[in-house]
N, C-alpha and C positions, 0 to 999 in steps of 0.2 A: 682814736677817731676824733675829728674836730669839726664843729659846725659853727658858722659865723655869718653875721649879716654885713654885707658890704654897704656901709652907710651912705656912700656917695651915690649908689644906685637906688637905695630905698626911697620911695615916694610917700610912705606912710599910708598906703591904701587900705591897710588892715585885713587884706584877704588872708594872709598867713595866720593872723591873730584869730580870725573867725574859724578857720579850718583846723586849727590845732586842737585835737581831742583831749590833750593832757594839760592844757593851760600853761604851756611852757614858753609862750611868747607874750611879752609885755610891750606896751607902747610907751616910749620915753622920748620926750622932745620931738614928737611926731615921727619917730623912727622905731622900727621893730627891734626888740632885744630878746635874745634867747636865754632862758633861765636854766637852772640846774635840773628842773623837772623834765628836760628834754629826753626822749627815748630813742632819738635818731631814727624815727620812722620815715623820714624824708618827705612827708606830705608837703611841708612848707616849701621845700626846694622845688617840687613839681608844680605847685600852684602859683608861685611868684611870677607875675607877668613881666617884671623887670630883670629877672634872673639875679636878684640881689642877695640870695642866700646860697652859700656854697658849703659843701661837705667834703672833707679830705680824710684820707687814711682809712684803716680798718678798725672796726669797733673791738675794743678789748673786753674780754669776758672777765669780770671781777666777781669774786664771791659776794654773796649777799651779806649785808651788814644788818644784824638784828637791831631793830628800833624798838625801844621800850614804849609801851602804851598802857594806859590805865584809865578806867572810868567807863560807865555805861551812859551813852548819850541817846537822846531821842529828839525828833523834830516836832516841836509844838506847832501844829497847823492852826491857822486862823481863817475865819470866814467873816467878811464884812465887819472887821474890827473886833471880833470876839473869838475866844478859843473854841475850836471845834471839839465835839465830844470825843473824837478819836484821840485827841491829845491826852485826855485823862486815861484812856485805855492804854496808850503807850507808856504813860507814866507808871501805871500799875505793873506792866510787864517789865519795865526798866528797873523798878524797885526790887522786884523778885530776883532778877538776874544779878543786880548789884549786891544783894544780900548773900547770894551763893558765892560770889567772888570776893566779898569784903572790899568792894570798891565804891566810889561815889556815883550818885545818879545826877546827871546834868541834862538840862533842856536847852535847845537852840530855838530862839524865838526871833522872828523877823516881823516888825510891825511899825506903823506910823507912830503909835503911842502905846507902848507895851508894858509900862510899869505895873499897872493894875493886874494885867494878865500874868506877869512874872510872879507877883506876890500870891496870886491864886494858886499857881503851881507849887510854890514853896509851902503854902498852907496845906497842901496834900502830900507833902513829904519830899519834894524835890530839893536837893541840897545846893545845886548851883543852877543859875539861869544865865546863859550867854545871850545877851540882849543886843540886837542891832536895830536902831530906830532911824527912820527917815520917812518923810511924807510919801515917797515913791513906793514904799513897802506896804501901803494900804491895799494894793492889788498884787496878785501873783504875776511875776515876770520871770520866766524860766532862766534866761541868761543871768539875771541879777542873782537869783537864788543859787544857781550853780557856782558862781564866782564867790559869793559870801561863804557858803557852806564848805566848799573845797579848801579855801584858805583857813577857815577856822579849824577844820580837821587836821590839816597839815601843820598848823601852829601848835595845837594842843594834844594831838595824838591819842584820841580815845581808843579803848580796846574794842568796844562794841558801839555800833550806831544803828538805830532802828527808826523807821518812818512808817506811816500808814500807807497802805496800797490804795489811796484815793487817786483822783485825777491828778492832783498836784504831785503826790509822792511818786506815782508811776511815771510822771513826766520828767522830773528833774533829778531824782536820786540816782537812776542808772547812769546819767551823764557825770554825776559827781564821782561815782565809783570808777568810771573809766578814767577820769582825770587823775585821781589819786592812786590809780593802779591797784585796786583791790577787787575782791569778789563781791557779788550781790545775789542773794536769794530772794526772788520776788514772790509775793502773795502767800506768805507763811500763815499757817493756822495755829502753830505752836512754837515756842522757843524754850529751850532747856539748856542747862549747863551740865556738861559731863563731869561727874564728881572726881574722876581720875585725871583727865587731861585738862580740865577747866576750859575746854573749847565750847563754843556755842553750837548747839545742835539746832539747825534751822529746818523745821518740818513743814512740808507742804504736800498737797495732793498732786499726783501725776498720773499719766495715762488715763485721762478723763475721769479722775477721781477713784480709779480702781485700785491704786496703790498709794501709800504714803512714803514719800522720799525723805530721808534724813541727810542733810547736807552740812559739811563743815568747811571752814576756810582756815587751813592750818598755818600757812606761811605768810599771809598778808594781813595788815591791820589798817583800819578797823575791820572787824567782822560785821558785814552790813546785811540788813534784811528789811524788806517791806512786809508789813503785817496786815492781814485782812481786817477791815473794820468789823466790830461787833463779835469778835472771837475772844476778847479779853474783857474782864470786868473793869469798870472805871475806878480809879484811885479815889478814896474818900478823904475828906479833911481829917487832920490829926490834931491831937492836943500838943501845945507848946512847940509849934514848928520852928525850925531853925534853917535858914538858908541864906544864900548870897546871890546878889545880882551883879554880874560882871558885864559892864557896858563896853561894847566894842564900837569903835568909831567907823561909821559907814563910809566916810570919805577916804579913809586909809586903804580901803579895799579897791578903790578906783574901778567900780564895776562898769561894764559896758554892755548895754542892752541893744540888740539889733532890731527890736520890735518896739514901736511906739503905740501906746494904747490911746486911741482917739476917742472912743466912747464905748459904753457897754449897756446892754439891755438884759434884764433878768428874764430868763425863759420861764414860762408858766409851768409850775411844778404839778404834774398830773398825778404822780404817785411817789411817795417817799417811804419805801419799805424800811430803810435803816433806822429811821426815827419813830416808826410806828410802835405803839405799845400793845396793840391787838392786831393780829393778822389772821384772816380767814382765807385759806388757800384751797384751790380745787385742782384735781389731777385728772388722769385718764378716766377714772371712774365716773366723772361727770357725764361722759358719754358724747356730748356735743356742745358747741359754743353757746347756744341759747340757754342751756341749763346753768350757765354762770350767773344768771340773774338771781338764782337762789343764794349764791355765794355773796353777791353784792348786797342783797337785802339783809342777810345775816350780819355782814360786816357793818352795814349802815346802822342797824339796831344796836350794835355793840360799840359804835364809835370807832370802828377799826378800819383797816386797809385791806384791799383784796390782793392776794398773792396767787401764785400758780406754780405747778411743776413744769419741768421742761417739756414733758410729753404734751401738756395742754397748750403750751406756747407753740411747739413745733406743729401741732395740728391746726394752728391758726385760730384757736378759740379765743385768745386773749393776747394783747401785745407783749413784747419782750420786757418792757420795764417792770412788769409784774412778776417776772420769773425769780424764784427763790432757789438757791442751790449753788453747786460748784461752778457752773457756767452762767449763773445769774447774780443775785445779790445775797450776801451773807447777812442774816438778820438775828436779832436777839430781843424779841418783844417780851412783854410780861406774859402774854397768852398767845399761843400759836395753835390754831385749829386746822387740822389737815383733813380735808374731805375727799375721799376717793383717791388718796395718794398711797401707793404701796410702800414707798420708803426706800427707793434706790439710794445707794451710797452717795451719789452725787447730790441728791436732795438733802439727805441727812447732814452732809457736811456744811450745808448752808443754814440749818435751822435748829440743830440739836442742842445748842447752848441756850435756847429760849427758856425763860423762867418756868413756864408751865405749858405742857404740850397735851392737847386733846386730839385724839385720832378717831376718825369715823371711817370704818372699812368693813365690808362684808366678809373679807377673808381673815379668819382668826390667826393665820400664820403670816400675815403681812409684816415685813420688817419694821414698819413704822411703829408697831406696838412695843418693840423693844426699847424705844426711847420715850414713849408716851407716859405721862403721869396719869392720864385717864384714857382708857380705850373703850370705844363703843363698837361692838361687833353687830353690824346691821346694815340694812339697805339705806344709803344716804337719802334716797328719794322718799323714804318714810321718816327718817330721823330729822332731817333738816326742816321739813314743813312743820313738824311738831315743835322744834326749837323756836322757829320763827313765830308761830302762833302764840307760844308762851310769852315770848319777849314783847310781842305786840300788845298782849293783854296787860302787861305790866306798865307799858308806856301810856296806856289810855287813862 
């Protein structure tokens, strides 16, 4: 089977370049050129307005050639010129996986000025940092990130690649997986290495959180996954760190971005559950929306943030940004206080890694008590006012 561009007809319109999901078309001297990544999907043939791409013959089925791969990579996400906390969580996960496999841990970092951030990762145990610097990388551009990461992975062939299931990770990492023709498990809550096969076990909730699925990618590399924020501990600084910064030339990738960023405005942050150190959450046991005022008062006295169960949000008592759990936000505060929350598996999946859990519920058999460090069996309408009065006395 053969596919080629008829250069005499090609006008350099880039339509085929934009539509190719596998990054198999490059622009050279204002003409399209098809690379060895082509999968013969024929999309480019169909979209070319000049009929400048032709395909001949039948595709020959060839046995897959094994491609050697090594190393555990993670994407070091940045926000406003600084490393996001999820980057340290991914580094911790990558270090554990690499130890099991006896392989290197490497970070991929895109930034306008990333040297200080690269050394910060090395100080926490990262062995290599693939650093791409350019002023345009100060902000997230999906097309650019896809191009850079796809080419880095194809060049260096890591065994495992993980990223955080944030807005950025969920946006561009699936497109990278499609381009390099490998699998991707999204929204994992745990990652493990099988001691016998050395395959990555990618674990995530499914069926609304009622089951935990274990997914493997046997025949394609890298094994890719996005990981929920706040389900891993952050990597800590180590003594006598040793690492290497590998600088990759931004211009050599010739990235093409279809979107131009004209301006940006920071939205007012009304609630940030992922960064909160103390969360006071209310559930169905609150009874009605006006009773969330007790939750707000207690959270305010503790310097904390208000959370909620899905039942409370679905009832319209509090907006969705406050929802903690499988279908809300995964949190890992120092203190989590659950008020009137029974502890459905979907809620537990989003908060059970909190450092210290306090549960207040009148049902002594409530599942929330199984994960609580301190359980108070009682009517929250009696317990909460007492707590609030005590705290108010101490603040006077």
